[in-house]
Each structure stands twice: as structure tokens, then as C-alpha cells.
C-alpha positions in Angstrom: -30.5 60.0 -0.3 -29.0 62.6 -2.7 -28.3 61.3 -6.2 -26.3 62.9 -9.0 -26.9 61.4 -12.4 -24.6 62.2 -15.4 -25.2 61.6 -19.1 -22.1 60.5 -20.9 -21.7 61.7 -24.5 -21.2 65.5 -24.9 -21.7 65.8 -21.1 -19.0 64.1 -19.1 -17.2 63.3 -22.3 -16.3 66.1 -24.7 -17.6 64.2 -27.8 -19.4 60.9 -28.5 -17.9 57.7 -27.4 -19.9 55.6 -29.9 -18.4 57.7 -32.7 -14.9 57.4 -31.3 -15.2 53.7 -30.8 -16.6 53.3 -34.4 -13.7 55.3 -35.8 -11.3 53.1 -33.8 -12.9 49.9 -35.0 -13.0 51.2 -38.6 -9.2 51.5 -38.5 -9.1 47.7 -37.7 -11.7 46.9 -40.5 -14.3 46.0 -37.9 -17.0 48.7 -38.5 -18.4 51.2 -41.0 -17.8 54.5 -39.3 -19.8 56.3 -42.0 -22.9 54.6 -40.9 -22.3 55.4 -37.3 -22.2 59.1 -38.2 -25.5 58.8 -40.0 -27.1 57.4 -36.8 -25.4 60.2 -34.9 -27.1 62.8 -37.1 -30.5 61.0 -36.5 -29.9 61.2 -32.8 -29.4 64.9 -32.9 -32.5 65.4 -35.1 -34.5 63.3 -32.7 -35.3 60.6 -35.3 -33.0 57.8 -34.2 -34.3 54.3 -34.5 -32.7 53.0 -31.3 -33.3 49.3 -32.1 -31.7 49.6 -35.6 -28.8 51.6 -34.2 -28.1 49.0 -31.4 -28.3 46.1 -33.9 -25.5 47.8 -35.8 -23.5 49.0 -32.9 -23.5 45.7 -31.0 -22.7 43.5 -34.0 -18.9 43.7 -33.6 -19.3 42.6 -30.0 -20.9 39.4 -31.2 -18.5 38.9 -34.1 -15.1 39.6 -32.5 -13.4 37.5 -29.8 -13.7 39.0 -26.3 -10.0 39.1 -25.7 -9.6 41.2 -28.9 -12.5 43.5 -27.9 -11.0 44.1 -24.4 -7.6 45.0 -26.0 -9.3 47.4 -28.4 -11.3 48.9 -25.7 -8.2 49.6 -23.6 -6.4 51.2 -26.6 -9.5 53.3 -27.5 -9.8 54.5 -23.9 -6.2 55.7 -23.8 -6.0 57.1 -27.4 -9.4 58.6 -28.0 -11.6 58.7 -24.9 -9.5 59.8 -21.9 -8.2 62.9 -23.7 -11.9 63.9 -24.2 -12.5 64.2 -20.4 -12.1 67.8 -19.3 -10.9 69.0 -16.0 -14.3 70.7 -15.5 -16.1 67.4 -15.9 -13.8 65.7 -13.3 -14.4 68.7 -11.0 -18.1 68.5 -11.3 -18.2 64.8 -10.4 -15.9 65.4 -7.5 -18.0 68.2 -6.2 -21.0 65.8 -5.9 -18.7 63.1 -4.4 -17.4 65.5 -1.7 -21.0 66.3 -0.9 -21.7 62.7 -0.2 -24.0 62.2 -3.1 -24.6 58.8 -4.8 -23.0 59.0 -8.3 -24.7 57.4 -11.3 -23.6 57.3 -15.0 -26.8 57.0 -17.1 -26.3 56.6 -20.8 -27.8 55.1 -24.0 -24.2 53.8 -24.8 -23.8 50.1 -24.2 -22.2 49.0 -20.9 -19.2 47.4 -22.5 -18.1 50.8 -23.8 -19.3 52.9 -20.8 -17.6 50.9 -18.1 -14.0 52.1 -18.5 -15.2 55.7 -18.7 -17.2 55.4 -15.5 -14.2 53.8 -13.9 -12.1 56.8 -15.0 -14.5 59.1 -13.0 -14.7 56.6 -10.1 -18.4 56.2 -10.7 -19.6 52.8 -9.5 -23.3 52.8 -10.5 -23.8 52.5 -14.3 -27.2 52.6 -16.0 -26.4 51.8 -19.6 -27.9 49.8 -22.5 -27.1 46.2 -21.6 -25.6 44.0 -24.4 -27.0 40.5 -24.0 -24.3 37.9 -23.2 -24.7 34.1 -23.2 -22.0 31.8 -21.9 -19.5 34.6 -21.9 -20.1 35.8 -25.4 -22.1 38.8 -26.6 -25.1 37.9 -28.9 -25.4 41.3 -30.6 -28.8 41.8 -28.9 -30.0 44.0 -26.1 -30.9 42.7 -22.7 -33.9 44.6 -21.2 -34.9 48.2 -21.9 -32.4 50.4 -23.9 -31.3 53.3 -21.7 -32.6 55.9 -24.1 -35.2 58.7 -23.8 -38.1 57.4 -21.7 -36.0 54.2 -21.2 -33.7 56.3 -18.9 -36.7 57.1 -16.6 -37.7 53.4 -16.6 -34.2 52.2 -15.8 -33.7 54.8 -13.1 -37.0 53.9 -11.6 -36.0 50.3 -11.4 -32.7 51.2 -9.9 -34.5 53.2 -7.2 -36.8 50.4 -6.5 -33.9 48.1 -5.8 -32.8 50.6 -3.1 -36.1 51.1 -1.5 -34.8 50.6 2.0 -32.2 53.3 1.5 -34.8 55.8 0.2 -37.2 55.6 3.1 -36.7 59.3 3.7 -37.1 60.2 0.1 -34.4 61.4 -2.4 -33.2 64.5 -4.1 -31.8 64.2 -7.7 -29.6 66.1 -10.1 -29.3 65.1 -13.8 -26.7 66.6 -16.2 -27.3 66.3 -19.9 -26.6 68.0 -23.2 -29.5 66.5 -25.3 -33.2 67.1 -25.9 -33.4 63.3 -26.1 -33.0 63.4 -22.3 -35.9 65.7 -21.6 -38.0 62.8 -20.1 -35.4 62.3 -17.3 -34.5 66.0 -17.0 -38.2 66.7 -16.4 -38.3 63.8 -13.8 -35.5 64.9 -11.5 -35.4 67.5 -8.7 -32.5 69.5 -10.3 -32.2 69.4 -14.1 -28.9 70.9 -15.4 -28.1 71.4 -19.1 -24.5 71.0 -20.2 -23.6 72.7 -23.4 -27.1 71.9 -24.6 -28.3 71.5 -28.2 -30.5 74.1 -29.6 -33.8 72.4 -28.6 -32.7 71.7 -25.1 -31.3 75.2 -24.7 -34.7 76.7 -25.7 -36.5 74.4 -23.2 -34.0 75.3 -20.4 -34.4 79.1 -21.0 -38.2 78.7 -21.0 -38.2 76.7 -17.7 -35.3 78.6 -16.0 -33.1 75.5 -15.9 -29.4 76.1 -15.2 -27.0 75.9 -18.2 -23.3 75.1 -17.7 -20.3 74.3 -19.9 -17.9 71.5 -19.2 -16.2 71.3 -22.6 -12.8 72.9 -23.1 -14.1 73.9 -26.5 -17.4 75.4 -25.3 -17.2 78.5 -27.5 -16.8 76.3 -30.6 -19.7 74.1 -29.5 -22.0 77.1 -29.1 -21.1 78.3 -32.6 -21.6 75.0 -34.3 -24.8 74.1 -32.5 
């Protein structure tokens, strides 16, 4: 089996969906977007406390009625997220689709937010941080292992194990990501590919002769600003 894995933020999406979602919720008085940006900086520095971030990011899911959340998610997708999907990102996913590869979105973003973006690309398999839900309501807690750093390797390994019968002949894997936080999974796959990488990942890619590509319509600006 040949498997193409795609990170979400600043990879398939030209920007960060958690930041966009937080800005959207802030307009409705449902979140402090300033705090989200502080977490965002920690992520880029490699100092993010993922548990603290998820407690903060999942709290609105537990507080707000599901019907309201679904309405907000649809509006956010149309207004803020879909415009951040470049033609190049769509073309890359379709390239692997035409090759008959299994497509997987793998992201630290929670599933509630990642699902409509995966659907936009026609990606069925989603490995994301799972918000806990009891009796149809989110609790604000995480179910299982957050899909972050080494957690991506753990979650992907579990996904492969579920498909053991399909992998009897082995598998070949691609993973596309922009962030040094994804080095554990990038180092684990057959074909690591860096997408508009941050400075730390770019240095690692050049040292190990990993391919570097750009999907963002604003690639030159991203290189300038880091």
C-alpha cells in the first residue's frame, strides 16, 4: 500500500486553522484570540504545552450548544478557511489520488475543526486530536493520544495496525509538513517532504537532502518572514 500523509496548518492550509477559528469565535465573544496567538508562538518555538493548549482550545466545544458550533464551523469554513486552500495544495492531493495512494490528513488540530477541511480535499482518513464526547456533548477533554509530535507516530502506527491485512506486502509512505514539530513522523516515513518549512526544519531538510516544496500562494512572503 502507498500512503500519502498531509499535515494541515501551513501545509495544505495557507495559515493556521486554530488561529482562524479562534478569531472567528472571538468575534462572537466565545474565545480569547490573543491567548491563541500566544500558544501559536509557543508552537513555533517548540515550547508548546499541548495539554494546556488543548484545554483552552476545546473549552468552547464543551460550553456552546452543538447546533451553534456546527453553524459557526460552516461559516468559518466559507469565510476564513476555504480561501486559504491554494490551487497548488489541491493539485498535490489530486496527484497522489490519481496515483492510487491512500490519502490521510494527520494533524494536531482537533477533529471537529479538521473534518470539513479534509472533506474539502476529499480526504476520508483523518488522524487528528480527538475531542472527548459523552452522550453527544463535548466534554472539553481529549480522548486518547493528542496527534502532536511523537503522538503522530503513535496514532499513525495504530492506524496501520488496524489495516494489517491490507499491508501484508508492506507499505510506502509520503509525509508533507512545514514544521520542525513533525520531525518524528517525517523521520519515520519513506518519503519526507518539507512544505514551506520553518527555519529549523529547513536546516534539517538541507542537511538530510529532503525535498522542499512550496504550496502557498504567498511563498515568497513566507520565506522572508520565517
